[in-house]
DRENDO-1510 file (C-alpha; in Angstrom, 1 decimal, always signed):
<recs>
REC; n; res; u; v; w
REC; 1; MET; +137.5; +101.2; +48.3 .
REC; 2; SER; +134.6; +101.1; +45.8 .
REC; 3; GLN; +133.9; +104.0; +43.5 .
REC; 4; ASP; +130.4; +102.8; +42.8 .
REC; 5; VAL; +127.5; +105.1; +43.7 .
REC; 6; ASN; +124.2; +103.5; +44.6 .
REC; 7; VAL; +121.0; +105.3; +43.8 .
REC; 8; LEU; +117.5; +104.8; +45.3 .
REC; 9; ALA; +114.6; +106.9; +44.3 .
REC; 10; LEU; +111.0; +107.3; +45.6 .
REC; 11; ALA; +108.2; +109.4; +44.2 .
REC; 12; LYS; +105.3; +110.2; +46.4 .
REC; 13; GLY; +102.7; +112.6; +45.1 .
REC; 14; GLN; +104.6; +115.9; +44.4 .
REC; 15; GLU; +107.6; +114.9; +46.5 .
REC; 16; ARG; +110.6; +113.1; +45.1 .
REC; 17; TYR; +113.2; +111.4; +47.3 .
REC; 18; LEU; +116.6; +110.6; +45.8 .
REC; 19; PHE; +119.3; +108.8; +47.9 .
REC; 20; LEU; +122.9; +108.6; +46.7 .
REC; 21; PHE; +125.3; +106.5; +48.7 .
REC; 22; ASN; +128.4; +104.4; +48.4 .
REC; 23; ASP; +129.4; +101.3; +50.4 .
REC; 24; GLU; +131.1; +103.4; +53.0 .
REC; 25; SER; +128.1; +105.6; +53.6 .
REC; 26; ARG; +125.4; +102.9; +53.9 .
REC; 27; ALA; +124.9; +103.5; +57.6 .
REC; 28; ASP; +124.4; +107.3; +57.0 .
REC; 29; ALA; +121.8; +106.5; +54.3 .
REC; 30; LEU; +120.0; +104.3; +56.7 .
REC; 31; ARG; +120.0; +107.0; +59.4 .
REC; 32; THR; +118.7; +109.5; +56.8 .
REC; 33; LEU; +115.7; +107.2; +56.1 .
REC; 34; GLY; +114.8; +107.2; +59.8 .
REC; 35; ARG; +115.1; +111.0; +60.0 .
REC; 36; TYR; +112.8; +111.4; +57.0 .
REC; 37; ALA; +110.3; +108.9; +58.3 .
REC; 38; SER; +110.1; +110.7; +61.7 .
REC; 39; ASN; +109.6; +114.1; +60.0 .
REC; 40; PRO; +105.8; +114.9; +60.1 .
REC; 41; ASP; +106.3; +117.5; +57.3 .
REC; 42; LEU; +107.2; +114.8; +54.8 .
REC; 43; SER; +105.0; +112.2; +53.2 .
REC; 44; PHE; +107.9; +109.7; +53.7 .
REC; 45; THR; +106.6; +107.0; +56.0 .
REC; 46; TRP; +108.2; +104.3; +58.2 .
REC; 47; TYR; +107.0; +101.8; +55.6 .
REC; 48; ASP; +108.9; +103.7; +52.9 .
REC; 49; ALA; +112.0; +103.6; +55.2 .
REC; 50; ALA; +111.6; +99.9; +55.8 .
REC; 51; VAL; +111.4; +99.1; +52.1 .
REC; 52; LEU; +114.3; +101.3; +51.1 .
REC; 53; SER; +116.4; +100.2; +54.0 .
REC; 54; GLN; +116.0; +96.6; +52.9 .
REC; 55; LYS; +117.3; +97.6; +49.4 .
REC; 56; ILE; +120.2; +99.4; +51.0 .
REC; 57; ARG; +121.1; +96.4; +53.2 .
REC; 58; THR; +120.8; +93.7; +50.5 .
REC; 59; GLY; +122.4; +95.9; +47.9 .
REC; 60; SER; +119.9; +94.3; +45.5 .
REC; 61; ARG; +121.2; +94.4; +42.0 .
REC; 62; PRO; +119.6; +92.9; +38.9 .
REC; 63; LYS; +120.7; +89.5; +37.8 .
REC; 64; ALA; +120.8; +88.3; +34.2 .
REC; 65; ALA; +117.8; +86.3; +32.9 .
REC; 66; PRO; +118.3; +82.6; +32.6 .
REC; 67; VAL; +119.9; +81.7; +29.3 .
REC; 68; THR; +118.1; +79.2; +27.1 .
REC; 69; PHE; +119.9; +77.6; +24.2 .
REC; 70; SER; +119.0; +74.8; +21.8 .
REC; 71; ARG; +121.3; +72.1; +20.5 .
REC; 72; ASN; +120.0; +69.4; +18.1 .
REC; 73; GLY; +116.4; +70.4; +19.0 .
REC; 74; VAL; +117.0; +69.9; +22.8 .
REC; 75; SER; +116.5; +73.0; +24.8 .
REC; 76; SER; +118.5; +73.7; +28.0 .
REC; 77; MET; +118.5; +76.5; +30.4 .
REC; 78; ILE; +121.4; +77.8; +32.5 .
REC; 79; ASP; +120.1; +78.2; +36.0 .
REC; 80; PRO; +120.6; +80.0; +38.3 .
REC; 81; PRO; +121.1; +83.1; +36.3 .
REC; 82; VAL; +124.6; +84.5; +35.8 .
REC; 83; ASP; +125.5; +87.3; +38.2 .
REC; 84; LEU; +126.2; +90.4; +36.3 .
REC; 85; TYR; +128.1; +91.8; +39.2 .
REC; 86; PRO; +130.5; +89.1; +40.4 .
REC; 87; GLY; +132.3; +89.8; +43.6 .
REC; 88; ASP; +129.6; +91.9; +45.2 .
</recs>
């Protein structure tokens, strides 16, 4: 079981939305997005829910930039970038 906590944040005008979830609670987080989008008292839209749900589903994490090095005046680049979070 993963101890990692995922964080998604959205600022819209004066409202701030902060979603904290782990791997086991992804489905709950997705349902929460739908409830917020269907609430007419919030500025949270179905578009916001779609964008954030995609991030939840893919678990998008940053990857390292390609590494460029030079040896005897010849440049090379390691591509694709190295995954900073192997095993995910």
